[in-house]
One Martini backbone bead per residue (centre of mass of N, CA, C, O) as a GRO file, in nm:
protein
  142
    1UNK     BB    1  10.871  11.953  11.328
    2UNK     BB    2  10.993  11.652  11.212
    3UNK     BB    3  10.940  11.434  10.956
    4UNK     BB    4  10.958  11.081  10.922
    5UNK     BB    5  11.025  10.955  10.597
    6UNK     BB    6  11.140  10.660  10.671
    7UNK     BB    7  10.855  10.598  10.749
    8UNK     BB    8  10.629  10.425  10.580
    9UNK     BB    9  10.348  10.517  10.698
   10UNK     BB   10  10.409  10.818  10.675
   11UNK     BB   11  10.472  10.830  10.372
   12UNK     BB   12  10.196  10.718  10.280
   13UNK     BB   13  10.023  10.951  10.403
   14UNK     BB   14  10.153  11.179  10.249
   15UNK     BB   15  10.089  11.081   9.965
   16UNK     BB   16   9.788  11.046   9.997
   17UNK     BB   17   9.710  11.327  10.097
   18UNK     BB   18   9.811  11.497   9.854
   19UNK     BB   19   9.666  11.341   9.630
   20UNK     BB   20   9.376  11.365   9.741
   21UNK     BB   21   9.363  11.671   9.749
   22UNK     BB   22   9.383  11.711   9.447
   23UNK     BB   23   9.142  11.533   9.360
   24UNK     BB   24   8.914  11.681   9.539
   25UNK     BB   25   8.958  11.959   9.416
   26UNK     BB   26   8.891  11.872   9.128
   27UNK     BB   27   8.607  11.780   9.190
   28UNK     BB   28   8.505  12.058   9.277
   29UNK     BB   29   8.557  12.194   9.003
   30UNK     BB   30   8.372  12.005   8.843
   31UNK     BB   31   8.109  12.078   8.991
   32UNK     BB   32   8.118  12.376   8.913
   33UNK     BB   33   8.110  12.325   8.608
   34UNK     BB   34   7.832  12.182   8.605
   35UNK     BB   35   7.689  12.441   8.692
   36UNK     BB   36   7.778  12.630   8.464
   37UNK     BB   37   7.655  12.427   8.226
   38UNK     BB   38   7.392  12.291   8.321
   39UNK     BB   39   7.387  11.986   8.393
   40UNK     BB   40   7.119  11.777   8.401
   41UNK     BB   41   7.245  11.502   8.515
   42UNK     BB   42   7.317  11.673   8.781
   43UNK     BB   43   7.089  11.889   8.864
   44UNK     BB   44   6.818  11.700   8.859
   45UNK     BB   45   6.971  11.529   9.090
   46UNK     BB   46   6.984  11.585   9.415
   47UNK     BB   47   7.131  11.331   9.531
   48UNK     BB   48   7.379  11.347   9.351
   49UNK     BB   49   7.478  11.620   9.439
   50UNK     BB   50   7.508  11.555   9.741
   51UNK     BB   51   7.704  11.311   9.717
   52UNK     BB   52   7.933  11.461   9.560
   53UNK     BB   53   7.982  11.675   9.776
   54UNK     BB   54   8.051  11.472   9.998
   55UNK     BB   55   8.295  11.352   9.857
   56UNK     BB   56   8.460  11.610   9.843
   57UNK     BB   57   8.461  11.689  10.146
   58UNK     BB   58   8.563  11.421  10.270
   59UNK     BB   59   8.818  11.389  10.099
   60UNK     BB   60   8.960  11.651  10.186
   61UNK     BB   61   8.957  11.602  10.490
   62UNK     BB   62   9.102  11.323  10.488
   63UNK     BB   63   9.360  11.428  10.362
   64UNK     BB   64   9.434  11.615  10.599
   65UNK     BB   65   9.435  11.382  10.815
   66UNK     BB   66   9.675  11.234  10.689
   67UNK     BB   67   9.875  11.464  10.739
   68UNK     BB   68   9.841  11.468  11.046
   69UNK     BB   69   9.929  11.181  11.092
   70UNK     BB   70  10.214  11.208  10.969
   71UNK     BB   71  10.306  11.436  11.175
   72UNK     BB   72  10.225  11.247  11.460
   73UNK     BB   73  10.274  10.933  11.469
   74UNK     BB   74  10.575  10.908  11.553
   75UNK     BB   75  10.521  11.046  11.841
   76UNK     BB   76  10.274  10.860  11.943
   77UNK     BB   77  10.333  10.583  11.786
   78UNK     BB   78  10.573  10.355  11.886
   79UNK     BB   79  10.448  10.118  11.748
   80UNK     BB   80  10.501  10.000  11.435
   81UNK     BB   81  10.253   9.812  11.388
   82UNK     BB   82  10.033  10.013  11.476
   83UNK     BB   83  10.109  10.234  11.274
   84UNK     BB   84  10.068  10.065  11.017
   85UNK     BB   85   9.770   9.987  11.061
   86UNK     BB   86   9.658  10.273  11.090
   87UNK     BB   87   9.748  10.368  10.810
   88UNK     BB   88   9.589  10.167  10.640
   89UNK     BB   89   9.308  10.230  10.754
   90UNK     BB   90   9.308  10.530  10.681
   91UNK     BB   91   9.348  10.506  10.374
   92UNK     BB   92   9.110  10.321  10.311
   93UNK     BB   93   8.891  10.491  10.446
   94UNK     BB   94   8.958  10.754  10.276
   95UNK     BB   95   8.854  10.607  10.013
   96UNK     BB   96   8.568  10.483  10.085
   97UNK     BB   97   8.396  10.720  10.167
   98UNK     BB   98   8.393  10.885   9.893
   99UNK     BB   99   8.326  10.644   9.711
  100UNK     BB  100   8.043  10.594   9.822
  101UNK     BB  101   7.929  10.869   9.744
  102UNK     BB  102   8.000  10.871   9.444
  103UNK     BB  103   7.869  10.586   9.369
  104UNK     BB  104   7.585  10.653   9.492
  105UNK     BB  105   7.545  10.869   9.235
  106UNK     BB  106   7.543  10.604   9.060
  107UNK     BB  107   7.252  10.466   8.959
  108UNK     BB  108   7.033  10.626   9.086
  109UNK     BB  109   6.769  10.739   9.236
  110UNK     BB  110   6.587  11.003   9.349
  111UNK     BB  111   6.580  10.873   9.666
  112UNK     BB  112   6.831  10.671   9.615
  113UNK     BB  113   7.108  10.523   9.650
  114UNK     BB  114   7.331  10.324   9.570
  115UNK     BB  115   7.490  10.041   9.695
  116UNK     BB  116   7.778  10.182   9.727
  117UNK     BB  117   7.723  10.327  10.006
  118UNK     BB  118   7.850  10.097  10.193
  119UNK     BB  119   8.145  10.210  10.189
  120UNK     BB  120   8.122  10.439  10.397
  121UNK     BB  121   8.093  10.287  10.676
  122UNK     BB  122   8.342  10.115  10.640
  123UNK     BB  123   8.543  10.352  10.623
  124UNK     BB  124   8.464  10.484  10.893
  125UNK     BB  125   8.565  10.248  11.071
  126UNK     BB  126   8.860  10.268  10.983
  127UNK     BB  127   8.907  10.557  11.078
  128UNK     BB  128   8.828  10.511  11.370
  129UNK     BB  129   9.053  10.320  11.437
  130UNK     BB  130   9.294  10.508  11.377
  131UNK     BB  131   9.199  10.733  11.585
  132UNK     BB  132   9.203  10.552  11.834
  133UNK     BB  133   9.500  10.487  11.830
  134UNK     BB  134   9.596  10.782  11.840
  135UNK     BB  135   9.449  10.871  12.097
  136UNK     BB  136   9.567  10.664  12.289
  137UNK     BB  137   9.863  10.745  12.240
  138UNK     BB  138   9.835  11.043  12.330
  139UNK     BB  139   9.747  10.974  12.630
  140UNK     BB  140  10.035  10.814  12.688
  141UNK     BB  141  10.191  11.048  12.702
  142UNK     BB  142  10.481  11.217  12.885
   0.00000   0.00000   0.00000
C-alpha cells in the first residue's frame, strides 16, 4: 500500500510520528543514563521514576500509532474534514499524554504527581476521539 503524502493530515501524522519516536527513544536512553550514573534526584523519588517511564512508553507507543494512522487514514476515512480533525486530535493527544506524565514528575511530592498530570486524561480523550473516528470509518468500508 502506498501512503498518499500529498494529503496534509497524513503527512502531518507521518512527520509527528517519526519525530516523536526519535524524541521518546532519546528520553528512554536518558532515563537509562540516569540509572547508570545513579542520579539521586531521579532514583530517590519513586513516583518521578514511574511517571517518566510512563511518559517514555506512552510517547513511543503513540508515535507508532500516528504512523499507523498515516498509513491507513487515507483508505479508511474518506471525508477530508473528518480525516483532518482526527489527525489534529491524534497529534495533540499524542503530545499531551506523555507531557502530562513527564511534567507530573516535575515538582511533585513523594506520593502525588504535580498538577500537570491533568494533561494526560485530556490527551487520552483526544486520542480516543481520533481512534473512534478511524474505527467507525474502518467498519464502514465495503
